Each structure stands twice: as structure tokens, then as C-alpha cells.
N, C-alpha and C positions, 0 to 999 in steps of 0.2 A: 211773768209767761213761764217760768219753771213750774211754778206751782200748777197752772192751768195746764201743764202737759202731764205732770203727775196725776191730776185730779181726772184728765181725759186722754186715756192712752190712745193717740192717734195712731201710731204702727200696728199696735194689735187689730184694731178695729178696722183699718183698712184692710189687713191681711185676712180678716174674717171677711168682708165684704167681697173682696175678690172669689174668696173659696166659695162664698154662697151663691154668686153670679154664676159661676161656672157649674155647680151643681145644679141650679135652675136649670141651667143649659142642658147638663145632662137628663134631667128628668122630664122636663118639659121643652124639647126643642122646637115643636111646632108653634110654641108662645114667644120666641125670640128670634125665629128663624125668618126672615121676610120673603123669602124664595124657597122652591124647591131645591135641595141641595144635589140632586142627581140629575136635572135636567137643564139644558142650556136655555137662558133667559134673554141674552144679548149676544153682541158679538164678543168674540174671545178677547181676552187682555184689556178689557174695558178698565180705565184708572178708576180709583176711589171717588165716590161721589156721594150725594145724598140719597140716590136710591140703591148704590152699592157701596155701603162704608168700607169695605176691604177691597173693591174692584171686583173682576172676574178672574177667572183661570184661561187656559188656552182653549178651551172648549165652550167658552162662555157662561159658565156656570157660577152662581153668587158665591165668592169666596166665603164671606162672613156667614153664610148660613152653613156651608161645609165645614168651618171651624165650630159653628153652634152644634152640629149633628157629630163632628168628630169627637166631643167633649165625653160623650158616653162611652166611647171606645176607651180614649185615654185613661179616665177615671176609674173606670170598670176594671182595665187592666193593672193600673196603681193599685187599686184596693186587693185585688187578688195576690198581687207582689206581696203587698206588706202583710197580708194575712198570713201567707206561706211562710215569710221570713220571721214574722212574731211567734207562729203557732209553734214552728220546730226549733227557732230559737230560744225560746222561752222552755220548752221540754228539755232541750239538752242544758240550758244554763241552770234549771232547777236540780236536774238529775246531778250535774258536776258540783253545785254548790251545797247541796244536802247530803249527798252521799260521801263524796272526799276520796282519798286514796288514790288507787289505780284508777278508778272509774273518772274520778276528777281529770287526772293526769291526761287519760284516754281521749276524753272528751275536748280537753283544752287543746291537745296536739292536733285533734281534727279541725278545730276552730284555728289555730294559726296555720294550718294549711290554708283552710280557705281565704283567710285574711291575706295571705301571701300571693295571691293570684287577683291580679287587677278585674275589678269588678265587671268591666264591659267585655273583658276577654272571656271571663267565665260563663256570661250570660249569653254570649255568641257561640260558644262550645255547647252549651246547653241547648240552645235553640236549634242549631245545626242540626244535632242529633235528634229533637223532638220534631222538627218540622216548623215552618211558618205558620204564622196565626196569632191572633192577639192571646189567648189563652197559653200557649206555648211560650210566647214571649213573656208575658207575666210570670209563670213557673220559672223560667229560666233567670228573670230579675229577682224573685223571691228567694232563690237558693243561693244567690250570690248576697243576700241581706241576712242569711241566717248567722252567719258567723257574728257579726256584730250585736244582734239581740242576745244570742247565747253568752258572749263574753260578758254585756253589759247586766245580764240577770243574773249570771254566776257571780259577779261582785257583789251585787246587791243583796243575793240569798246569803252569803257569806258575812257580810257585816250585819245585815238585821238579825242572823241566828245567833250572834254573838251579844245581842242586847239582854239586859236584865230581864225584861218582861218576856221574851222567850225562854229563857231559862226559867222564869217561873212558872210557866204555862207547861212546860215539861215536868218541873219539879209536883206542879198539882195533879199530875197524872195523866195530862193531855196526852192522844195519840199523836204519834209523828205526822200522818197526813193531815188530821185536824188541824194541828198547830202549825204545819205549813201552810195550809189553806188560809186559815182565819188571820194569823199573825204574820208570816214570813211574807207570803205573796202579795197581800194586801198594803203592807206597808214598805213594798218594792216597786210598785206600779207607776208613780210618777215619772221616775226618769225613763221608764220604759214608754210610756204613754209620749213624752217628750222625743225621745228617739222614733217612735213610730211617725209621730208628724215629719220629721226630717226625712224619714226614708221614703215618705209618702211623695215628696218633692222630688227626690232623687230617682224614685221608682218612674214618673211620668218624665224625667229628662232621659233615664235610659232607654224606656218603651219609645219615647219620639227618635232617639239614635237609632233602634233596631228597626223602626217603621221608616226612618230615612235609608237606613241600608237595605230595606226590602224584605224586612223578616216580620214585617205586623201583617195587616190586613190586605186583603186583596181589592184592588180597584174594580169598581168605583166606589165602595165605601169609604167615607172620609175618616182621615186619622191625622193627627197633628204633624207628625214625623212625617208621613206620606206626603202630606201636603205642603210642606216645606220641600221634599225632595222633587216633587213635580216642577218647581219651579226655580231648581238650582241652576239651570242653565239659561233663564231670562233675567238675571240680575240687574244686567246692562237696560234691556227693553222694559222689564216689567218688575220693579224692584218690590212690588207689594205682595207679590205672590208667596214669596219667602220671608220677608221681613214683617208683616204682620202677623203672620199664624205664629211666627218666632217670637213676637212680643207677647203673645198670650202664654206661650209656654213660661217664658221668663217671669211674666207677672204671677204665674199660678205658683212657680218653684219659690220665688222670693217669698211670696205670701205663707207657703208652708215653711219655710225655714224661719220667718219671723214667728210663727206661731210656737215653734219649736224652741225657741229662744225664749218665749214668754212663757211656756209650762216649766222651762228648767229654772228659770228665775223663781217662780212661784213654789218651787220644792222645799 
């Protein structure tokens, strides 16, 4: 049994399957949504059934169709957030790790300040300043992820920069920028990719939290956090309105975390 598990990594395969399904929902929602996500198709608060797998909301709209259509908003927001955090954090980490001295001290003190602020509090502060909306919420979450990427990239750059092949590249007349690109950055990518996968799941959770608090999309556009918020007062009468979209979020976040662990072990 252990040999079979090693030969067939069930955990990563399931994680990839979950991510693939949600990506298909985001790119081809019409192929998976059985009903229109914006119009009423039956009476309100219809329980889950063969026709309505996730039941319906208070307005009689198919909840599964709204979850499918909401995947594009949630995944796009998470992608923007990870891109912002990865880009800015990598730039700060590379500058700190390659330049050193006072520049490194200044950058890392800024990173320490960002890390000292709880992520959700920082995201709420930024999104309040920028205003509600998916893009602004994604930018707020991305700013909160900058510090984690910067600290990791800086440590990897410092570690790789001290290796023999990098010293040999400098000794053979390599230009600093060329050595940094060809040798240092390329050999520092794997842990950064693993962190990006982890931050992707965290971004979905943070965006859903902001959507739950009313800082995401505006109704009637579907978004996972907003769908949960719409049913928070109906737990006793219609548990499916909050529970089933919440389980989708949990599955995606756990899948992203599992992929991050797999990428980290392959290092």
C-alpha cells in the first residue's frame, strides 16, 4: 500500500483536479452552470436536489450556477493579488539580497513593518482607502503579501549568491545583472513558486472575507464571499446557502496548500 501511494501521489492529483475544475468553471461557466446565475428559476430557498445541486437562494436563483460564475471573480482576484505580491516582493527581495548594506537594512525594516501588521487588517485598511470592488480588494490583498515574498526572495538570493558557481560566473567576467538573471534568480525560483501557490489559496480566503464584509463585487454579480454573506442569517432555515459555497472555498484553499507542499518537497 505504501509503495502504491508513493507511485501514485493521490494528494497532489486530487489537488490538481480541484484546481482544474475551478479553472474550467472560471473560463467556461456556461458549460457547467445548469441555469442562469442572475434570474430566478424556481421558488426561493429550494433545498439541494438533482435539479439544483446547491439549492437556491432567497430570490430563487440556482446557487450552484452562481458558485460557478463566481469562480471567475474569485480566481481573477486571487491571481491579481498573487501577481502584485510576487512582483513587488521579488523586486524588493532581489534589491535587498544583491545590494546589501544600508539598502538591505532599509528594505528589510520595511518588510518587518508590513509583517507586524495582521494581513486582514492591512487589506481592510487599503481597500477602505481605495474603495470596494474586486480589483481594489485584490490590490489590497496583494500588498499584504509583498512582505512574505520579499523576505523569502532576499534569503534565497543571499544563499545562492554565496555559491561557488555564482562566484565563478563573476570571476569569468560576467556582468552583475546577467549573473543575477541567469544564475541567482533561476536557482531561487522553486521556493518562490511554492510560496505563490500557498499565497493563491490565502488570497482566495482573504478575498472571500472581504466579499463577506461587503468590499467585493456589487450584487447581483456572484462572488464566493458575498454568496456566503447573503445566507448568514439563514443558517437555521437554509443551511445550504452558506455551507455549500463555503465548502467550495475550503476545497480550493486546501488544494492550493497541498500543491504548495508538493512544490516545496520537490525542491
